[in-house]
MARBA-701001 format. One line per field, with one value per residue (C-alpha): residue number from 1; residue in one letter; x, y, z. Coordinates in pm, whole numbers, plus 50000, padded with zeros to 5 digits. Example, Ala and Ser with C-alpha at 12.3 -4.5 7.8 and 13.67 -1.06 7.14 Angstrom:
! residues 2
num = c(1 / 2);
residu = c(a / s);
u = c(51230 / 51367);
v = c(49550 / 49894);
w = c(50780 / 50714);
//
This chain:
! residues 40
num = c(1 / 2 / 3 / 4 / 5 / 6 / 7 / 8 / 9 / 10 / 11 / 12 / 13 / 14 / 15 / 16 / 17 / 18 / 19 / 20 / 21 / 22 / 23 / 24 / 25 / 26 / 27 / 28 / 29 / 30 / 31 / 32 / 33 / 34 / 35 / 36 / 37 / 38 / 39 / 40);
residu = c(e / l / e / r / e / r / a / a / k / l / e / l / e / r / f / s / h / l / k / i / s / v / p / a / e / q / t / p / i / p / k / h / l / s / a / p / y / y / d / n);
u = c(50000 / 50272 / 50474 / 50154 / 50095 / 50444 / 50438 / 50103 / 50249 / 50564 / 50340 / 50143 / 50452 / 50589 / 50280 / 50236 / 50390 / 50158 / 49849 / 49978 / 50100 / 49849 / 49473 / 49334 / 49147 / 49512 / 49715 / 49815 / 49711 / 49664 / 49281 / 49326 / 49506 / 49291 / 49049 / 49305 / 49505 / 49228 / 49101 / 49414);
v = c(49999 / 50250 / 50153 / 50221 / 50575 / 50678 / 50584 / 50769 / 51073 / 51057 / 51045 / 51346 / 51540 / 51418 / 51551 / 51867 / 52098 / 51987 / 52094 / 52466 / 52439 / 52205 / 52206 / 51938 / 51740 / 51714 / 51629 / 51260 / 51168 / 50775 / 50718 / 50605 / 50912 / 51165 / 51200 / 51281 / 51481 / 51702 / 51736 / 51918);
w = c(50002 / 50101 / 49767 / 49567 / 49748 / 49684 / 49325 / 49280 / 49448 / 49227 / 48904 / 49020 / 49071 / 48749 / 48566 / 48775 / 48524 / 48263 / 48471 / 48408 / 48043 / 47889 / 47880 / 48106 / 47811 / 47655 / 47957 / 47947 / 48291 / 48360 / 48428 / 48780 / 48874 / 48713 / 48990 / 49269 / 49045 / 48951 / 49281 / 49407);
//
């Protein structure tokens, strides 16, 4: 569980710059991450 949470956090950090520079519908966020990602 902790490893999965850590991995998800790293994914979010990796994609965080795209949230600013790319329209949401074009941002390549894995589907299982899209909900927590856009809630932030």
